[in-house]
NUTI-321446 format. One line per 8 residues: number of its first residue (from 1); their letters; for each residue x, y, z of C-alpha. Coordinates in pm, whole numbers, plus 50000, padded with zeros to 5 digits. Example, Ala and Ser with C-alpha at 12.3 -4.5 7.8 and 13.67 -1.06 7.14 Angstrom:
BEGIN
1) as) 51230 49550 50780 | 51367 49894 50714;
! end
This chain:
BEGIN
1) aeqlcshi) 13949 06071 25728 | 14025 05788 25662 | 14307 05865 25510 | 14469 06040 25840 | 14568 05829 26114 | 14328 05669 26441 | 14594 05937 26687 | 14551 06266 26477;
9) qakladpg) 14156 06128 26468 | 14129 06066 26815 | 14288 06469 26813 | 14020 06634 26587 | 13799 06446 26698 | 13752 06690 27008 | 13531 06983 26906 | 13734 07273 27073;
17) vlekyrkl) 14077 07161 26896 | 14079 07372 26558 | 13996 07669 26779 | 14201 07632 27033 | 14572 07541 26822 | 14492 07832 26622 | 14455 08081 26903 | 14789 07914 27034;
25) gasykdps) 14935 08011 26699 | 14788 08326 26749 | 14936 08363 27125 | 15317 08353 26976 | 15334 08610 26751 | 15670 08671 26862 | 15917 08571 26619 | 16141 08478 26955;
33) vnctecst) 15948 08219 27093 | 16163 07977 27072 | 16216 07570 27174 | 16292 07454 27514 | 16579 07294 27513 | 16751 07538 27246 | 16755 07816 27022 | 16554 07674 26792;
41) skpnvwsc) 16246 07999 26692 | 15938 07978 26446 | 15873 07887 26234 | 16091 07523 26355 | 15907 07551 26622 | 15594 07246 26712 | 15378 07215 27027 | 15264 06876 27196;
49) mstkdnfl) 14889 06852 27183 | 14890 06576 27475 | 14667 06766 27681 | 14926 06674 28004 | 15167 06967 27887 | 15242 07216 27597 | 15597 07105 27494 | 15778 07345 27277;
57) gcgrrqaq) 15973 07139 27084 | 16183 07190 26749 | 16111 06903 26507 | 16355 06686 26308 | 16531 06874 26071 | 16701 07070 26395 | 16785 06919 26733 | 16489 06658 26682;
65) hmlehykd) 16372 06716 27045 | 16029 06710 26971 | 16104 06372 26856 | 16290 06280 27170 | 15979 06439 27432 | 15725 06144 27223 | 16021 05870 27265 | 15995 05999 27698;
73) kgkdhcvc) 15688 06030 27693 | 15512 05781 27533 | 15233 05741 27246 | 15011 05998 27487 | 15286 06225 27327 | 15315 06135 26975 | 15057 06385 26821 | 15244 06782 26792;
81) vnistcei) 15146 07075 26581 | 15346 07342 26398 | 15274 07675 26609 | 15336 07852 26287 | 15166 07625 26010 | 14922 07457 26239 | 15047 07222 26064 | 15006 06839 26270;
89) wcyacdsg) 15240 06542 26246 | 15180 06251 26433 | 15599 06026 26541 | 15345 05720 26580 | 15243 05689 26245 | 15486 05965 26072 | 15205 06110 25858 | 15077 06480 25905;
97) ydlryedn) 14734 06690 25832 | 14695 07054 25773 | 14473 07254 25983 | 14478 07605 25767 | 14261 07330 25511 | 13988 07245 25753 | 13720 07522 25617 | 13793 07419 25250;
105) edqrkkaf) 13699 07008 25166 | 13861 07046 24770 | 14166 07150 24952 | 14138 06943 25244 | 14146 06614 25008 | 14440 06690 24847 | 14589 06756 25211 | 14530 06397 25227;
113) nltkflvq) 14577 06253 24971 | 14920 06405 24954 | 14963 06312 25320 | 14913 05927 25191 | 15158 05953 24905 | 15398 06136 25117 | 15436 05910 25393 | 15458 05603 25196;
121) apneskrd) 15798 05459 25187 | 15968 05386 24807 | 15958 04994 24869 | 15586 04994 24961 | 15483 05006 24559 | 15591 04800 24319 | 15484 05083 24124 | 15791 05328 24215;
129) yvqiksss) 15993 05082 24030 | 15915 05026 23624 | 16188 04765 23530 | 16385 04810 23174 | 16218 04585 22900 | 16466 04668 22670 | 16851 04715 22682 | 16943 05066 22541;
137) cprasgls) 17211 05267 22513 | 17334 05423 22874 | 17062 05644 23010 | 16928 05844 23339 | 16553 05630 23451 | 16262 05862 23356 | 16081 06003 23707 | 15734 05974 23751;
145) nlgntcym) 15456 06268 23749 | 15385 06258 24195 | 15156 06511 24121 | 15207 06842 23952 | 15625 06741 24046 | 15724 06822 23694 | 15900 07103 23795 | 16126 06863 24051;
153) naalqais) 16190 06584 23821 | 16304 06838 23516 | 16543 06984 23816 | 16636 06630 23950 | 16749 06473 23592 | 16945 06789 23561 | 17166 06840 23849 | 17202 06428 23785;
161) hcipvkkl) 17352 06462 23483 | 17644 06709 23661 | 17998 06455 23658 | 18094 06603 23951 | 17733 06561 24158 | 17679 06214 24007 | 18058 06137 24144 | 18013 06221 24458;
169) llecqssf) 17733 06078 24572 | 17756 05741 24406 | 18134 05717 24427 | 18230 05931 24702 | 17945 05844 25021 | 18202 05754 25314 | 18121 06212 25265 | 17750 06177 25396;
177) rhkkpsvv) 17740 05805 25518 | 17852 05923 25923 | 17592 06181 25888 | 17188 06188 26035 | 16965 06064 25722 | 16878 06367 25526 | 16772 06436 25165 | 17149 06378 25098;
185) hsyaqlle) 17035 06026 25139 | 16816 06016 24918 | 16877 06138 24653 | 17238 05939 24675 | 16929 05663 24656 | 16781 05724 24369 | 17098 05833 24172 | 17220 05479 24221;
193) dmwsgkfs) 16864 05320 24100 | 16794 05611 23772 | 17169 05492 23645 | 17202 05121 23757 | 17038 05048 23418 | 16784 04802 23592 | 16455 05048 23565 | 16269 05325 23283;
201) tiaprrvl) 16114 05505 23550 | 16101 05575 23942 | 15927 05741 24110 | 16082 06004 24404 | 15878 06054 24661 | 16174 05981 24981 | 16297 06295 24805 | 16013 06460 24772;
209) vdvctanp) 15939 06401 25098 | 16259 06529 25242 | 16253 06850 25023 | 15890 06923 25087 | 15939 06878 25485 | 16241 07083 25486 | 16086 07385 25257 | 15623 07365 25354;
217) qlqgydqq) 15624 07588 25117 | 15700 07304 24869 | 15384 07115 24965 | 15111 07050 24796 | 14970 07001 24400 | 15027 07376 24288 | 15299 07419 24023 | 15610 07522 24136;
225) daqefirc) 15895 07692 23999 | 16170 07523 23879 | 16450 07764 24003 | 16339 07780 24286 | 16315 07377 24356 | 16647 07384 24214 | 16807 07706 24505 | 16610 07503 24770;
233) fldllheg) 16752 07142 24677 | 17093 07241 24652 | 17077 07445 24962 | 16943 07098 25126 | 17269 06927 24955 | 17511 07211 25108 | 17365 07165 25478 | 17375 06798 25405;
241) lkeevfvp) 17743 06771 25302 | 17898 07053 25499 | 18198 06882 25724 | 18329 07145 25951 | 18665 07163 26027 | 18900 07314 26318 | 19185 07542 26069 | 19104 07885 25974;
249) lpekygtl) 19034 07881 25603 | 19088 08201 25360 | 18887 08493 25349 | 18740 08454 25049 | 18397 08740 25044 | 18418 09104 25183 | 18582 09479 25064 | 18871 09459 24906;
257) evspsddg) 19121 09742 24944 | 19160 10008 24650 | 19513 09976 24465 | 19655 10290 24463 | 19733 10288 24080 | 19305 10419 24131 | 19391 10732 24331 | 19604 11024 24133;
265) eeqkkqrr) 19959 11203 24261 | 19734 11405 24492 | 19643 11166 24691 | 19943 10922 24725 | 20091 11230 24783 | 19809 11351 25055 | 19857 10948 25187 | 20225 10952 25249;
273) ntrekkvp) 20230 11279 25483 | 19945 11094 25653 | 20114 10760 25761 | 20430 11035 25854 | 20252 11194 26047 | 20018 10975 26244 | 20098 10934 26620 | 20006 10565 26731;
281) akepeptp) 19816 10580 26980 | 19726 10376 27257 | 19410 10102 27139 | 19204 09973 27451 | 19266 09579 27449 | 18949 09456 27189 | 18676 09207 27337 | 18755 08843 27199;
289) aparkyfv) 18497 08763 26955 | 18357 08478 27016 | 18559 08115 26861 | 18418 08119 26468 | 18317 07794 26321 | 18446 07714 25938 | 18300 07436 25759 | 18383 07277 25419;
297) spieelfg) 18090 07144 25159 | 18154 06964 24806 | 17815 07237 24687 | 18001 07499 24728 | 18302 07388 24597 | 18117 07279 24214 | 17824 07583 24252 | 17956 07848 24455;
305) gillssvt) 18132 08071 24248 | 18266 08467 24374 | 18076 08763 24179 | 18378 09113 24213 | 18079 09390 24295 | 18238 09755 24177 | 18047 10083 24312 | 18155 10369 24166;
313) cgacghvs) 18098 10756 24305 | 17951 10942 24084 | 18144 11273 24247 | 18443 11203 24298 | 18491 10855 24144 | 18618 10638 24397 | 18560 10278 24350 | 18445 10019 24617;
321) rtrepfld) 18473 09667 24567 | 18361 09387 24723 | 18327 08973 24661 | 18036 08821 24700 | 17907 08433 24656 | 17725 08323 24475 | 17519 07917 24341 | 17398 08097 24033;
329) isvsipdy) 17347 08358 23808 | 16961 08519 23681 | 16999 08727 23321 | 16738 08871 23217 | 16599 08972 22840 | 16715 09324 22764 | 16500 09605 22691 | 16543 09854 22419;
337) nlrqqiae) 16809 10073 22710 | 17011 09746 22772 | 17030 09717 22439 | 17190 09988 22383 | 17387 09898 22689 | 17490 09569 22555 | 17567 09642 22211 | 17820 09965 22360;
345) rqraygep) 18007 09659 22611 | 18081 09423 22329 | 18183 09708 22128 | 18463 09776 22390 | 18528 09404 22372 | 18554 09371 22048 | 18300 09139 22013 | 18016 09155 21805;
353) tiqegggw) 17703 09329 21896 | 17405 09231 21966 | 17132 09238 21734 | 16884 09542 21735 | 16568 09376 21512 | 16512 09610 21221 | 16311 09966 21205 | 16044 10050 21398;
361) mssmaymi) 15798 09764 21204 | 15970 09526 21355 | 15949 09662 21693 | 15529 09717 21668 | 15535 09383 21531 | 15762 09280 21884 | 15412 09394 22092 | 15139 09205 21903;
369) glynrayk) 15330 08922 21906 | 15365 08895 21593 | 15778 08904 21606 | 16037 08745 21825 | 16322 08881 21886 | 16629 08597 21945 | 16945 08663 22117 | 17267 08490 22228;
377) lsdlmhgf) 17334 08381 22598 | 17667 08628 22551 | 17425 08917 22515 | 17244 08856 22777 | 17547 08761 23010 | 17672 09098 22895 | 17359 09269 23022 | 17463 09105 23373;
385) cvsehltd) 17748 09308 23342 | 17708 09654 23295 | 17697 09908 23507 | 17372 09976 23662 | 17198 10349 23775 | 17153 10254 24188 | 16790 10402 24252 | 16923 10486 24632;
393) mykcekck) 17210 10686 24746 | 17531 10568 24809 | 17742 10689 25057 | 18047 10764 24938 | 18361 10622 25131 | 18600 10920 25029 | 18359 11204 24973 | 18203 11048 25344;
401) cpreaeka) 17821 11170 25216 | 17567 11029 24942 | 17636 11020 24638 | 17473 10900 24323 | 17630 10570 24167 | 17656 10287 23961 | 17687 09945 24050 | 17823 09680 23838;
409) ysllappe) 17927 09239 23840 | 18206 09115 23683 | 18293 08697 23793 | 18594 08677 24040 | 18623 08297 24064 | 18416 08084 23809 | 18252 07793 23989 | 18288 07447 23853;
417) ilslhikr) 17948 07448 23751 | 17813 07761 23632 | 17431 07802 23682 | 17237 08058 23433 | 16891 08124 23472 | 16721 08333 23276 | 16402 08538 23393 | 16140 08451 23135;
425) fkhdyfas) 15885 08519 23427 | 15765 08916 23469 | 15534 09064 23745 | 15472 09391 23683 | 15074 09539 23633 | 14989 09140 23572 | 15191 08838 23533 | 15352 08777 23192;
433) klsetvef) 15608 08538 23052 | 15895 08663 22733 | 15908 08346 22534 | 16236 08541 22332 | 16487 08306 22128 | 16812 08280 22343 | 17075 08082 22118 | 17309 07948 22337;
441) plddfdis) 17657 07731 22261 | 17642 07350 22399 | 18068 07345 22426 | 18298 07552 22479 | 18115 07869 22595 | 18421 08128 22676 | 18320 08365 22997 | 18651 08518 22921;
449) sftedlkq) 18468 08828 22879 | 18289 08862 23194 | 18524 08807 23437 | 18794 08961 23627 | 19166 08901 23657 | 19244 08728 23887 | 19634 08848 23956 | 19485 09166 24036;
457) fpvqghhh) 19239 09069 24251 | 19364 08714 24455 | 19136 08439 24569 | 19304 08174 24749 | 19235 07829 24646 | 19068 07952 24275 | 19263 07987 23994 | 19117 07941 23629;
465) gtkeglly) 19471 08056 23492 | 19480 08108 23099 | 19134 08138 22895 | 19190 07749 22812 | 19030 07740 23175 | 18743 07977 23118 | 18538 07731 22842 | 18243 07528 22964;
473) dlvaivsh) 18000 07252 22738 | 17630 07236 22790 | 17545 06910 23034 | 17187 07005 23080 | 16864 07232 23030 | 16557 07301 23178 | 16305 07341 22995 | 15931 07578 23052;
481) sgsafggh) 15635 07567 22816 | 15331 07745 22818 | 15249 08111 23033 | 15301 08282 23343 | 14990 08067 23483 | 15070 07738 23439 | 15325 07524 23239 | 15499 07197 23212;
489) yvayarnm) 15873 07136 23246 | 16089 06919 23114 | 16485 06853 23121 | 16728 06786 22833 | 17050 06638 22961 | 17391 06484 22804 | 17541 06220 22877 | 17898 06294 22894;
497) dtgkwfhy) 18011 05927 22856 | 17903 05916 22512 | 17838 06251 22368 | 17435 06182 22319 | 17096 06437 22452 | 16826 06284 22600 | 16487 06514 22712 | 16336 06352 23010;
505) ndsqvtev) 15947 06456 23012 | 15860 06273 23369 | 15842 05861 23238 | 15938 05929 22934 | 16341 05948 22772 | 16390 05978 22435 | 16668 06017 22263 | 16751 06384 22045;
513) sastvrst) 16948 06514 21857 | 17187 06811 21898 | 16920 07077 21744 | 16648 06998 21852 | 16815 07087 22182 | 16963 07419 22069 | 16577 07536 21955 | 16424 07467 22237;
521) eayvlfyq) 16334 07759 22538 | 16626 07745 22779 | 16515 07865 23151 | 16807 07705 23381 | 17114 07611 23173 | 17353 07410 23382 | 17719 07491 23200 | 18030 07242 23319;
529) rktshsrq) 18461 07405 23304 | 18599 07203 23074 | 18931 07056 23210 | 19224 07154 23084 | 19497 06912 22840 | 19719 06969 23107 | 19523 06855 23392 | 19359 06576 23235;
537) keindlqp) 19693 06464 23140 | 19804 06459 23507 | 19518 06290 23607 | 19522 06005 23360 | 19898 05965 23425 | 19838 05937 23766 | 19492 05825 23908 | 19593 05406 23809;
545) qifecikk) 19872 05456 24032 | 19619 05593 24274 | 19426 05307 24316 | 19686 05029 24227 | 19831 05162 24538 | 19500 05160 24768 | 19422 04816 24647 | 19778 04717 24767;
553) leeerere) 19744 04857 25088 | 19435 04674 25134 | 19539 04338 25063 | 19869 04384 25244 | 19651 04499 25577 | 19423 04210 25544 | 19736 03957 25486 | 19963 04181 25790;
561) eeksrvgk) 19605 04307 25988 | 19859 04250 26288 | 20244 04230 26190 | 20468 04503 26237 | 20626 04729 25970 | 20938 04904 26103 | 21159 04914 25857 | 20903 04985 25555;
569) ekihcvss) 20800 05191 25350 | 20604 05508 25477 | 20273 05558 25441 | 20068 05887 25470 | 19727 05980 25496 | 19528 06261 25260 | 19215 06350 25328 | 18975 06152 25049;
577) ywlwkwrt) 18748 06440 25034 | 19025 06666 24846 | 19159 06367 24614 | 18785 06364 24551 | 18877 06724 24437 | 19181 06653 24219 | 18991 06374 24031 | 18705 06584 23971;
585) lashpgpl) 18733 06989 23911 | 18804 07053 23594 | 19021 07392 23765 | 19274 07375 24017 | 19171 07187 24330 | 19418 07385 24559 | 19685 07322 24746 | 19685 06963 24906;
593) dnatilck) 19538 06963 25237 | 19391 06762 25553 | 19179 07021 25724 | 18898 06759 25682 | 19049 06420 25886 | 19214 06709 26134 | 19046 06806 26443 | 19179 07140 26636;
601) hnkirkel) 19480 06923 26793 | 19631 06892 26454 | 19577 06541 26497 | 19379 06273 26303 | 18996 06291 26447 | 18887 06038 26721 | 18568 05922 26536 | 18836 05815 26192;
609) qdphddri) 19011 05570 26404 | 18858 05283 26200 | 19155 05211 25982 | 18940 05109 25738 | 18778 05429 25722 | 18710 05527 25383 | 18723 05950 25441 | 19146 05908 25479;
617) trlptsiy) 19348 05723 25206 | 19665 05604 25229 | 19914 05698 25000 | 20271 05527 24988 | 20595 05793 24933 | 20618 05845 24614 | 20289 05879 24499 | 20253 06122 24800;
625) qrlitsyp) 20595 06330 24678 | 20436 06366 24367 | 20119 06545 24472 | 20298 06773 24754 | 20478 06884 24498 | 20262 06957 24224 | 20005 07072 24504 | 20263 07321 24741;
633) rhgdekgk) 20079 07387 25087 | 20031 07751 25224 | 20223 07873 25474 | 19953 07768 25769 | 19877 07506 25933 | 19595 07324 25717 | 19828 07121 25508 | 20041 06916 25746;
641) kiekfgnd) 20159 06628 25666 | 20093 06330 25865 | 20302 06001 25856 | 20191 05672 25889 | 20372 05345 25947 | 20123 05045 25792 | 19845 05065 26019 | 19961 05242 26317;
649) seiceicl) 19711 05504 26426 | 19801 05831 26520 | 19445 05962 26667 | 19463 06262 26867 | 19470 06128 27243 | 19359 06501 27334 | 19042 06405 27163 | 18990 06030 27313;
657) tqedltrr) 19021 06186 27656 | 18841 06410 27580 | 18542 06188 27484 | 18609 05987 27766 | 18565 06289 28003 | 18230 06335 27847 | 18116 06038 27917 | 18203 06016 28182;
665) rkqekkrv) 18060 06365 28300 | 17692 06219 28134 | 17698 05958 28337 | 17790 06085 28655 | 17526 06311 28636 | 17242 06121 28558 | 17407 05868 28857 | 17381 06203 29109;
673) taldktvl) 17044 06320 28984 | 16819 06006 29039 | 16982 05943 29389 | 16926 06308 29500 | 16697 06397 29710 | 16547 06688 29868 | 16336 06569 30168 | 16433 06235 30416;
681) argekwyi) 16232 05991 30553 | 16235 05875 30888 | 16522 05798 31050 | 16775 05856 30766 | 17020 06165 30814 | 17233 06409 30593 | 17591 06390 30478 | 17783 06731 30524;
689) isemwlkq) 17956 06771 30132 | 18207 07082 30189 | 18066 07347 29948 | 18402 07421 29798 | 18456 07088 29682 | 18085 07066 29517 | 18129 07354 29342 | 18473 07217 29153;
697) wrgfisgd) 18253 06873 29148 | 17930 07102 28950 | 18169 07333 28763 | 18316 06963 28609 | 18051 06813 28513 | 17924 07122 28323 | 18236 07098 28150 | 18403 07456 28229;
705) ldappgpi) 18675 07259 28399 | 18847 07023 28230 | 18968 06810 28521 | 18770 06560 28769 | 18813 06735 29130 | 19020 06558 29386 | 18947 06379 29715 | 18604 06503 29924;
713) tnshllrq) 18761 06712 30143 | 18498 06813 30467 | 18876 06907 30725 | 18837 07321 30654 | 18467 07307 30783 | 18600 07130 31129 | 18792 07300 31446 | 19228 07301 31434;
721) gkaslkpk) 19303 06967 31685 | 19314 06593 31710 | 19069 06411 31551 | 18826 06679 31679 | 18468 06660 31461 | 18358 06964 31553 | 18218 07251 31311 | 18392 07614 31293;
729) kglrckhd) 18182 07846 31403 | 17920 08041 31202 | 17920 07798 30891 | 17610 07871 30749 | 17440 07622 30496 | 17411 07625 30100 | 17725 07847 30182 | 18018 07714 30317;
737) yrgvnrev) 17864 07357 30343 | 17507 07112 30167 | 17372 06834 30249 | 17323 06487 30060 | 17194 06158 30074 | 17316 05850 30224 | 17262 05766 29826 | 17453 05998 29668;
745) wdlfvsiy) 17759 06052 29992 | 17817 05700 29897 | 17831 05736 29535 | 18116 06046 29587 | 18348 05828 29807 | 18334 05506 29586 | 18461 05823 29275 | 18688 06053 29462;
753) gggpelia) 18688 05929 29808 | 18808 06189 30095 | 18622 06273 30394 | 18612 06301 30717 | 18206 06140 30733 | 18017 06446 30839 | 17668 06331 30983 | 17331 06543 31066;
761) htldiydl) 16972 06492 31111 | 16885 06838 30981 | 17075 07054 30737 | 17187 07194 31029 | 17592 07147 31065 | 17557 07208 31473 | 17366 06912 31512 | 17700 06719 31556;
769) lsaeeklr) 17735 06894 31823 | 17733 06728 32190 | 17441 06806 32420 | 17710 06988 32658 | 17838 07192 32339 | 17508 07327 32227 | 17395 07425 32536 | 17723 07617 32632;
777) lkeekkih) 17758 07763 32227 | 17332 07898 32370 | 17510 08038 32683 | 17769 08255 32429 | 17540 08310 32210 | 17254 08485 32503 | 17568 08660 32627 | 17690 08782 32312;
785) eetkerdd) 17296 08923 32236 | 17298 09090 32603 | 17600 09252 32572 | 17539 09368 32263 | 17232 09527 32342 | 17327 09621 32655 | 17546 09873 32447 | 17317 10007 32223;
793) tqdddskk) 17161 10122 32505 | 17471 10308 32648 | 17500 10471 32310 | 17150 10601 32317 | 17175 10733 32643 | 17492 10908 32617 | 17310 11091 32263 | 17056 11227 32454;
801) dsssssqf) 17262 11364 32717 | 17492 11524 32383 | 17156 11621 32240 | 17000 11761 32549 | 17344 11991 32684 | 17374 12114 32325 | 17042 12281 32358 | 17195 12510 32683;
809) ep) 17506 12582 32461 | 17527 12976 32387;
! end
């Protein structure tokens, strides 16, 4: 096992370690097992393999508590094991091993080799980057096959040719530069190298490491499905790019109310009578819901769309409509019954019907493999939108009972990049592949027959408008050749600057004709929405002016870094994220807003106080007014204008104050914890502090209270009188007061002040009293106990007398 690091080898040298951690993994069957420090659950929980503890922590993709545990404890705690998958990882060497392959020699060797090349950094091998030998037309570099990774290479090439994604990761790195390292950073670096024109071939090791770390099912040398990889990859990009905003976003998804026009006159009359007779009842106050978090993501802006799901009751005809989000659409190769439904739907839209392919002879030839049916991509989209009979009973909202129903989908808000997945693999009794020809347009793919009218079902932020906004151009294709048991993935992609098509077969890149692209067996297609002429004209007119203004402002800032700009033209702040949408999206970018740069107090976020932070774009009033006129805001606070003058920064003072308090809380808690003691050494004394004051201090440290406590107040623990240091009677430790050592008392006094100083040899506060006072209190206590005992004896005697007399009563 020379490929393993020395730390993992040392752990595996123990003959009982394998059985121990297999049993450990089996003992954690409960899915509720969480990280010791946070709520992260399986399969992202790891156990430290040190003999000193079995600390449970989350991995690097979560809050990194296992990594922090290793940094705090040292190299003896560098090796951990996943309690779900039995994978071992060494933080000191950044390498891993899988216990599942221990009994399989072949798989074990593959795991060793995979670990070795996965942990190798891209810059450590000169073979990862092959210099280009001759200049040619602009194209992306080829990608090396790292061991059955053609599925990944084809997917990465296809996504890299989507212009909005490319612009986002290469030109708008301010949206993720400040975030912790993730697949976003590795893919952005890969894109920069691919399109630099310097390399003919690149090995995408770092991207593979990041994706496989987050998705363990993709690890190993097995062939994976390209569509599954695309979904995992886009999800990782989404998580790495999403940004929390502190303003409510419009609700895009959920159930839609049925229009009154869907009901008859009788239903309208019943509903009107119900409203008239309804008596408002006093409802109990609802329990306040937890604060909801809102996020924006460029991946959702580009690939995310909204489907309209319509379920029609078979008894009463009631239609229930629901919005459903999607990142891609999977369409099926139609069978005989579906072809009939497609033809019927196409006739309703006045379109050419699907080709049936002849009579029974062609059907027989198709069954034995001598005939291959040909379909159009529009046929498959019609098949996606036809009504489907639900196998399970549907509870109708109107009938209030289970009914048979039909369900149909349509596009409510089409995405900027439409990802279409053709279901070519069947898994019935045995796996098989459908190799039917699917013809697809390279330009002007019209999806108007599959969309709903946004005027009837409005969705804020989506404006596909006229038919011109529903035309798409093909950008890239992922193609699969072979069978359901194995094959090879390649990509065909168009350089949108030159219009030329290229065939990407791992490291080999060749230019191909449009006819070659049309004849390929498509598996995943990426369509990009065409920009309307009016939108393109507006961008072309205004974008150079914006760039020129930005350049002038930068130059002016350098010349007048410390000078005032009073009396000069106002400067307005605009979110660079919104400007990216305005420059990139073919559709309407939505109203101008600064949600990504505002805090919850509607001021610029504290982390953006650097005037050179490119997450904020500063524009003069002339340009700003043109944008605000073309893209007016809604009535909410999300689009609130922020005016700035020159280099002055309207950073939120409340957030800055809260940040200072948070830093103070952390430091103060750390100092008190380090100095606090539960047992004193000989000769040391306790310093008494009011529990009431300590409660306020603990509330401030935990964040429950915003303001720090005032000076220490021990005066209410003392008796009334001039300069009296005698405590009140009946005070209890941990209820009225607590004791701290000298170091903690001095720290509190230096920070908060106050007093007076009360010292005791034990935690009994009455040690503060003089000997005479203690003796007097002791005598008073004795007299009180004797009096109480005498009173109890008299009560018992009276009860006996009462009972004895009652025995002789008639």
